[in-house]
N, C-alpha and C positions, 0 to 999 in steps of 0.2 A: 504493500500500500504506500502511496505517496503521503508525506507528512504535512505538506502545505500545498497551497494552490499551485498547480503546474504552470510554469511559464512556457509560452509557446512562441518560438521565434522562427525566422527565416534566414537562410544563408545563400550567398551567391559568390561565385568566383569571377564574375564578370565574363562568363563564357561569350566568345565572339558569336553573335547571332547573325541570322541571314535576313536580308531585306526582302521586299516584295518580288524582286527579280530573281531571288534565290542565291544571290551573291553575298559573301560575307560583308557585314558592315564594317566601316573603319573603326579602329579601336576607340577613337575619340567619341564617336557617336554612341558606342556601347557604354562608355563611361557616363555620358549625359543621360542615356536611357536608364542606367542603373540608379541614378539619383532620383528620377521620377518614380521608379519602382519602390524605393525606400520611402519616399514621401507618401505614396499610396498605402504602404504597409503601416505607417504611422497613423494615417487617417482611419483605417479599418480596424484598428485595435490590436495589431501584432505587438508582442512584448519586446522583441529584440530583432535587430538586423545585423548579421555577421558578414564581413567581407573577407574573402580569402586572398592570400598572397601567392602569386606565381610570376614566373619570368620566362614566358614562352608564348608562342604566336597565338595559341588557341584560347588564351585568357587575357583580358584587357587590363586587369588590375595587378600592378606591381607595387603600388604604394597605397595600401588600404587606408592608412591613417589620413591621407589627404582627401580621399573619397569620403571617409567618415566625417571629416571636418565640414565638407560641403553639405553632407546630409544633416549634420547638427544645425547648420544655419537655416534649414528649411523644415525642420521638424520640432515638435514640442514635448513628446512624451516617450517615444520609442527609445529603448536602450541601444547603444552603439558599440560594436566590438569587431574583433578580427575572427577569422575562421580558416586557418589559424595564422598567427605570426610565427615565421620560421626563426626562432630565437638563435638556433645554432649558427646561422650565417649573418646575424645582426649584432649590434652593440647593445647590451642590456640597458646601459644608461640612456642611450638615444631612444630606445623603445619606451622606457619609462617616461622620458620627457615628452615624447610625441603623444602618448596616451593621457598623461596628466594635462597636456594642453587641450586635447579633445574633451576631457572631463570638465575643464574650465569653460570652454566654449559652449558645451551642452548643458551646463548647470548640473553636473554630477551624473551624467548618463553613460559614461564610458566604462568599458571593461575590456580585458584582453584575454585571449586564449593562446597560450604558448605551446608550441609543438616542435618536434624535430623535423617534421616535413616528410611526407611520403613522396613528394617530387624533390629531386636533388639538384635541379639546375642552378639554384642560387649558390651552391658551394663553389664550383669553378668560376662563376660570374664574379663573385666577391673575393676570390682568392683563398678559399678554405679547402683543405684536403678532406676528401670523404673518409679517409682513414681515421680522422679525428672526430668523426660523427658523434660518438658517445661522449667523449671528453668535453667537446665544445658545449653540448647541451647541458651536461651535468654541472659544469662550472658556471656557465652563463645563467642557468636557473638559480644556482646558489647565490650569485650576485644579485639577480633580480629580486629574489626573496628578501634579501637584506634591504634593497631599495624601497620596497613597499612598506617598510616598518616606520617610515617618517623620521628616521633618526639619521644623524651623520653616519656615514658608512666607512668602516675599516674592513678591507677585504684583501685576500692574497690568494693567488692561484698561478697556474702555469700559462694561461692564455693571454694575460695582459700584465702591465706593471701593477704593483700593489696600490691600494687606496688607503689613505689614512685620514680619518675624521672628515671625509668628503661629504659635502652637502650637494644635493641635486635639485635643480629648479626647472619648472615651477612645481611646488609641492601640490598634492591633491588637497582641494579646499576643505572637504568634509569627509571624515572616515578614511577608508583605505581604497586604493584602486582594486576593484574586483578582478582577480586573476585566476583563471582556470588553467589546468594542465590538460592538453589534448592528447589522447591515447588511442592508438590503433589496435591494441590487442596484446600488449606485453604486460604480464603480471608485475615485472620489475617497475614499469612505468606507473602502474596503479599504486604500488607501495611508495614510490617516490613522491607522488602527489600527497599522500598521507603524511609522509615524513616532513614535508614543508607546510602541512596544514592548509592545503589548497583544494578547492573543488575540482572534480574530475569530469571531463567531457569525453565521452566514448564516441569515436567515429565508427559507426556500424554501416558499412556500405555493401554488404553482401551476406547472404545466409539468414537463417532464423535469428531474429534479434534476441530471443530468449537464451541463446547460447552464451550471451554475455552476462547472464545473471551471476555466474561464479565470480566475475570481475567486480560486480557491484557488491557482492558479499565479501570478497577479499578486501575491498576498500573500507567497508564498515568495520571489519575485524582489525584492519591495520590502524585505523583511527583509535579504536577502543584499546588496543594493545599499547598505543602511544599515550594513552590517557587524555585523549582529545575528543570532543564531540564530533560526530560524523558531519562531514561537509556535503554540500549538494552534489548530486550526480546528474549529468545531462547526457543527451544523445544527439548526435548529428547524423542524419540519414537523408538520402535523396528521395524526392517525391514530386508529384504533380497532381493538381486538382482541376477537374473540369466538371461540367454539369452532370455527366453520366459516366459510369465505369467504362463503357465502350469508347466514348469520345475521348476520355483521358488516355486510355491505352493507345488508341489509334493516332492521336496527336503526338504523344511522347515518343513512341517506338522508333520512328525513322531517325530522329535527331539523337536519341539516347544511344541507339545502336552505333551510329557513326562515331560519336564521342567515345563510347566504350571500346570499340574496335581500334580506334586511333591510339588510345592510351594502352590498351591491351597488347598491341603489336610491339610497343616499346618494352613490355614486361614479359613477353613470351606467352601471353594468354591466347587461346584459340578464339576465332570470331564468335560473337554472341549469336545464338539462335533465338528465334521468337519464343520457342518453348521455355528457354531459360529465363527470358524476360518475364513471361507470364508466371513462371514459378516464383520468381522474386516478388512479383506483384501480389500473388496469392498468399505465399507463406514466408517470403524473405524480407529483406530490408528496403524494398522499394515501395514507398507509400503513394501509390498512384490509384486514382479512381474518383468517384463522386465524393462530395463533402462527407456524406455519412460513412462511406467505406473507409476513407482516410481517417476520419475521426475515431471510428471503432478500432482501427489498427494502432493509432497513436495511444489511445487509452489503454489498450491491452499491453503495449510495450511499457507504458508508464507504470502500470500495476506490477508487471513481472519484474522490473528492475528497480522499482522504488524511486522513480525519477522526480527531480525538481524542475527540470527543463527538457524540452524537446525542440530541436532546431531542424527544420526541413530545408534541404538545399533544393531550391525551386528552379535554378538555371540548369540547362542541359544541352550543351553544344549549341547547335544552330537554332534551337527553339526560339520562336519569334518574340519580340518585345510585347506585342499585343496579347499573345497567349499567356505570357508570364504575368502581365497585368491582370488578366482574368483569373489566373491561378491565385494571385495574391489577394484579390478581392474575395474570392470564395473561401480562402483560408481564414481571412480575418472575420468575415461576416457570418460564415456558416460553420467551418470546421472548429474554430476555437470555442464558440459557445457550446457546441455539441460535446466536445471533449470535456469541458468543465462540468457539464451536466452529467455526463457518464461517470465522472470521478467524484461527484459530490456525495 
């Protein structure tokens, strides 16, 4: 069972969409469209909008904090964050400064999800060795955890010169910067989040989501063994909402398949078959269908894992801006109220 009201958010990586002529839109237009999508999400009652970071041709967002700052200027209530920030190839101090600035501009609505990154193009781009993947994240997370305590920081490690009584500006105005650890399925990462007393965001992008229940249980046990109250657990999964189940599947399938096969080819996966897509929609981690179908599936996942938040990635390759706007509208006006009613 969930212990408080489930927060329901949306995520996007700024997937490069197609225009009316079927050609990819310019990255600049995708970014402008993304701002309009976030404004609509704010208007229809979505709790959170997360912007992913990538450095490749098929995703337009490489600097999510700048996009989030633009969203902050045009919204009033929706919380704003990353999905995720690749901390391993960034500077923890600069990450903190950028998000504390967003927090100021949005009057306290910023949060950050820190991860190691399932895409690795940022490592060679910014001059980091993939062989240092684990060390970079572990040490940079350790420094970031010190930064969010609002004190002057003294820190020493192997990845940068030491810091002594260093203050970092701007500070967060009220409370602390909400910081999640994004995890793809490593028990060690789950325990790491507990060790730093930070909430856990599980990226579940394939298979039955209930198979992640042991990770949620491990998280709660780890907090208890460390003598700390359990922190929130969230899930990030892909999805798409349309007026009917059939319409949702038929609209999503072509663009989802192209996106999945493009990424899969880089990772040695076989091409996706329609039967696999339908299996994921029926029993897996693809939340696609009518508002009622998607709401039922989200509520079931929330109960099984004891979630405090669920974020649905609504962008999918070339899926058009118009269809994503309709998806956001249905998610906010129909799915969210139904999920809350189901969990009440």
